[in-house]
C-alpha positions as CSV (number, residue, x, y, z in Angstrom):
1,X,19.9,-13.6,18.3
2,X,19.7,-17.4,17.9
3,X,17.0,-18.7,15.6
4,X,14.6,-21.0,17.4
5,X,11.6,-23.2,16.6
6,X,8.2,-21.5,16.7
7,X,6.7,-21.4,20.2
8,X,3.4,-23.1,20.9
9,X,0.4,-20.9,21.5
10,X,0.8,-20.9,25.3
11,X,4.4,-19.8,25.1
12,X,3.4,-17.2,22.5
13,X,0.9,-15.6,24.8
14,X,3.6,-15.5,27.6
15,X,5.8,-13.3,25.4
16,X,3.4,-11.4,23.2
17,X,0.0,-10.0,23.8
18,X,-2.5,-11.8,21.6
19,X,-5.9,-10.8,20.2
20,X,-5.0,-7.1,20.0
21,X,-4.4,-4.8,17.0
22,X,-1.0,-3.5,16.0
23,X,2.4,-5.3,16.2
24,X,0.9,-8.1,18.3
25,X,-0.5,-9.6,15.1
26,X,2.9,-10.3,13.7
27,X,3.7,-13.1,16.1
28,X,0.3,-14.7,15.5
29,X,0.7,-14.4,11.7
30,X,4.1,-16.1,11.8
31,X,2.8,-18.8,14.1
32,X,-0.2,-19.4,11.8
33,X,1.4,-19.2,8.4
34,X,5.0,-20.2,9.1
35,X,6.2,-17.2,7.1
36,X,8.8,-15.4,9.3
37,X,11.4,-16.4,11.9
38,X,11.6,-16.7,15.7
39,X,14.7,-15.6,17.7
40,X,15.9,-15.7,21.3
41,X,19.0,-14.7,23.2
42,X,19.5,-18.4,24.2
43,X,17.9,-21.6,23.1
44,X,16.7,-22.8,26.6
45,X,14.8,-20.5,29.0
46,X,15.4,-17.3,27.0
47,X,15.1,-13.9,28.6
48,X,14.4,-12.1,25.3
49,X,12.5,-13.3,22.3
50,X,11.8,-11.7,18.9
51,X,9.7,-12.5,15.9
52,X,10.4,-11.2,12.4
53,X,8.4,-11.0,9.2
54,X,8.4,-8.8,6.1
55,X,11.0,-6.4,7.6
56,X,9.2,-6.0,10.9
57,X,10.5,-7.3,14.3
58,X,8.7,-7.4,17.6
59,X,11.1,-7.8,20.5
60,X,10.0,-8.7,24.0
61,X,11.5,-9.8,27.4
62,X,14.5,-8.4,29.1
63,X,17.5,-6.8,27.4
64,X,20.0,-7.7,30.1
65,X,21.8,-10.4,28.1
66,X,21.5,-8.8,24.7
67,X,25.0,-8.0,23.3
68,X,25.6,-6.3,19.9
69,X,26.6,-9.7,18.4
70,X,23.3,-11.2,19.5
71,X,21.3,-8.4,18.1
72,X,23.1,-8.3,14.7
73,X,20.7,-10.6,12.9
74,X,18.0,-8.0,13.3
75,X,19.9,-5.5,11.2
76,X,17.9,-3.6,8.5
77,X,14.5,-4.2,10.1
78,X,12.0,-2.0,11.9
79,X,12.0,-3.1,15.5
80,X,9.1,-2.5,17.9
81,X,10.3,-2.8,21.5
82,X,9.9,-1.0,24.8
83,X,12.2,1.8,25.9
84,X,14.3,-0.5,28.0
85,X,15.7,-2.1,24.9
86,X,16.9,1.2,23.4
87,X,20.4,1.2,25.0
88,X,21.1,-2.3,23.7
89,X,19.8,-1.5,20.2
90,X,21.7,1.8,20.1
91,X,24.9,0.0,21.0
92,X,24.3,-2.8,18.4
93,X,23.5,-0.7,15.2
94,X,25.0,2.3,13.5
95,X,21.6,3.8,13.1
96,X,18.4,3.8,15.2
97,X,15.7,5.9,13.7
98,X,12.3,6.3,15.5
99,X,9.1,6.1,13.4
100,X,5.9,7.2,14.9
101,X,3.1,4.9,14.1
102,X,-0.7,4.8,14.4
103,X,-3.0,1.9,15.0
104,X,-6.6,2.1,13.8
105,X,-9.6,-0.3,14.0
106,X,-12.8,-0.4,11.9
107,X,-15.5,1.5,13.8
108,X,-17.6,3.4,11.2
109,X,-19.4,2.8,7.9
110,X,-17.1,3.3,5.0
111,X,-17.6,6.0,2.4
112,X,-19.1,4.7,-0.8
113,X,-16.6,3.9,-3.5
114,X,-17.7,3.9,-7.2
115,X,-15.2,2.4,-9.6
116,X,-15.2,2.6,-13.5
117,X,-17.4,0.0,-15.2
118,X,-14.4,-1.5,-16.9
119,X,-12.8,-2.3,-13.6
120,X,-13.6,-5.4,-11.6
121,X,-13.1,-5.6,-7.8
122,X,-12.6,-9.3,-6.9
123,X,-10.6,-11.8,-4.8
124,X,-7.1,-12.5,-5.9
125,X,-6.7,-16.1,-7.0
126,X,-3.5,-18.2,-7.6
127,X,-3.6,-17.4,-11.4
128,X,-3.0,-13.7,-10.5
129,X,0.5,-14.3,-9.2
130,X,2.2,-13.0,-12.4
131,X,0.0,-9.9,-12.3
132,X,1.0,-9.3,-8.7
133,X,4.6,-9.7,-9.7
134,X,4.1,-7.2,-12.5
135,X,3.3,-4.5,-10.0
136,X,7.1,-4.2,-9.7
137,X,9.6,-3.5,-7.0
138,X,7.7,-0.6,-5.5
139,X,4.9,-3.0,-4.5
140,X,7.1,-6.0,-3.5
141,X,6.6,-5.2,0.2
142,X,2.9,-5.9,-0.1
143,X,3.4,-9.6,-0.7
144,X,6.4,-10.1,1.6
145,X,4.3,-11.2,4.6
146,X,2.9,-14.0,2.4
147,X,6.2,-15.1,1.0
148,X,6.0,-13.3,-2.3
149,X,3.4,-12.8,-5.1
150,X,2.4,-16.4,-5.4
151,X,1.8,-16.6,-1.7
152,X,-0.3,-13.5,-1.7
153,X,-2.3,-14.5,-4.7
154,X,-3.1,-17.9,-3.2
155,X,-3.7,-16.6,0.4
156,X,-7.4,-16.0,0.0
157,X,-6.8,-12.8,2.0
158,X,-6.6,-10.2,-0.8
159,X,-8.9,-8.2,-3.1
160,X,-7.9,-6.4,-6.2
161,X,-9.2,-3.8,-8.7
162,X,-8.5,-5.4,-12.1
163,X,-8.6,-3.6,-15.4
164,X,-10.1,-5.1,-18.6
165,X,-6.6,-6.3,-19.7
166,X,-6.1,-8.2,-16.5
167,X,-3.7,-5.5,-15.1
168,X,-4.0,-5.1,-11.3
169,X,-4.7,-1.5,-10.5
170,X,-5.0,-1.7,-6.7
171,X,-4.7,-4.4,-4.0
172,X,-5.9,-4.6,-0.4
173,X,-4.8,-7.5,1.6
174,X,-4.5,-8.9,5.1
175,X,-0.8,-8.1,5.9
176,X,-0.6,-9.8,9.2
177,X,-3.4,-12.2,10.3
178,X,-3.9,-12.4,14.1
179,X,-6.3,-14.5,16.2
180,X,-8.7,-11.6,16.5
181,X,-7.5,-8.7,14.3
182,X,-6.3,-8.8,10.7
183,X,-4.0,-5.9,9.8
184,X,-4.8,-4.4,6.4
185,X,-2.3,-3.2,3.8
186,X,-3.1,-1.5,0.4
187,X,-1.3,-0.5,-2.8
188,X,-2.5,1.4,-5.8
189,X,-0.5,1.8,-9.0
190,X,0.7,5.4,-9.4
191,X,-1.4,6.3,-12.4
192,X,-4.7,5.1,-10.9
193,X,-4.5,6.8,-7.5
194,X,-7.4,9.1,-6.4
195,X,-9.9,6.9,-8.4
196,X,-11.4,5.3,-5.3
197,X,-10.0,1.9,-6.3
198,X,-8.1,1.3,-3.0
199,X,-11.2,2.2,-1.0
200,X,-13.3,-0.3,-3.0
201,X,-10.7,-3.0,-2.4
202,X,-10.4,-2.2,1.4
203,X,-14.2,-2.2,1.8
204,X,-14.5,-5.6,0.2
205,X,-11.6,-7.0,2.2
206,X,-13.1,-5.7,5.5
207,X,-16.3,-7.5,4.7
208,X,-14.4,-10.7,4.2
209,X,-12.5,-10.2,7.5
210,X,-15.8,-9.7,9.3
211,X,-17.2,-12.9,7.7
212,X,-14.2,-14.8,9.1
213,X,-15.2,-13.5,12.6
214,X,-12.2,-11.2,12.8
215,X,-11.8,-7.4,13.0
216,X,-9.9,-5.2,10.6
217,X,-7.0,-3.1,11.8
218,X,-4.8,-0.5,10.2
219,X,-1.2,0.4,10.9
220,X,0.5,3.4,9.3
221,X,3.1,6.1,9.8
222,X,1.9,9.2,11.6
223,X,3.3,11.2,8.7
224,X,1.6,9.2,5.9
225,X,-1.3,11.5,5.2
226,X,-2.6,9.5,2.2
227,X,-2.8,6.3,4.3
228,X,-4.5,8.1,7.2
229,X,-7.1,9.7,4.9
230,X,-7.9,6.3,3.2
231,X,-8.2,4.7,6.6
232,X,-10.7,7.4,7.8
233,X,-12.7,7.1,4.6
234,X,-12.8,3.3,5.0
235,X,-14.3,3.6,8.5
236,X,-11.2,3.2,10.6
237,X,-10.6,5.3,13.7
238,X,-7.5,5.8,15.7
239,X,-7.0,3.7,18.9
240,X,-3.4,4.3,19.9
241,X,0.0,5.4,18.8
242,X,3.4,3.8,19.3
243,X,7.0,4.0,18.0
244,X,9.1,1.5,16.2
245,X,12.8,1.9,15.2
246,X,14.5,1.4,11.9
247,X,17.9,-0.1,12.7
248,X,20.9,0.1,10.4
249,X,23.9,-2.1,10.0
250,X,25.6,-3.9,12.9
251,X,28.4,-1.8,14.4
252,X,31.8,-3.0,13.5
253,X,34.0,-5.0,15.9
254,X,36.5,-2.2,15.6
255,X,34.0,0.3,17.0
256,X,33.0,-2.1,19.7
257,X,36.6,-2.5,20.9
258,X,37.6,1.1,20.5
């Protein structure tokens, strides 16, 4: 794919459904924040367009002109696309692994979450960037959609459970911010899981999202039981399922010509 300039809102709505939960929020988030990249099969009057952010890609349009070379820049991502793109994706990458996903929206009152007295649940602020970074590589995905720890800490879209030493124990944040829905992500340090810290952070974040006039949504793997249970306890209910595809490395030119 060829990298292109961000489309205007009218062009965005032509290619991507807007104002809906799930992968649609990715295009809106990239348009609003500038974090991510836009792609097309050709710079003028494209027939296929993609948007990428934080390892996720949404691909729309027609696959007719998509060659393996054109699709190669999307390697290593998780691609959400309709079934008509699967032959082109399968020919372009050495691996195409389906992941079943679930989209939830906030529809019920959350379960109460009591946290220890020494723990404070509050907004992340720019001064928390080092503490976000200290969560380590296992949590690096959490800030990727905001450009890294500093971007997440300064975003105004994250809540954290913070211990008395200033250590972050759990974080809930808007991962992708759409025009109507904000997709929620959460991380808890391994030694503080099952302490209701994530639920407390999610509940506070959802109140914030509602105050902005938006609706919280949740996106997780069908097989992630812990995420599904947290979503349910936080008041989210399932609205639909879909599949995205983890793509591997581009196929070699030798294989293409064989």
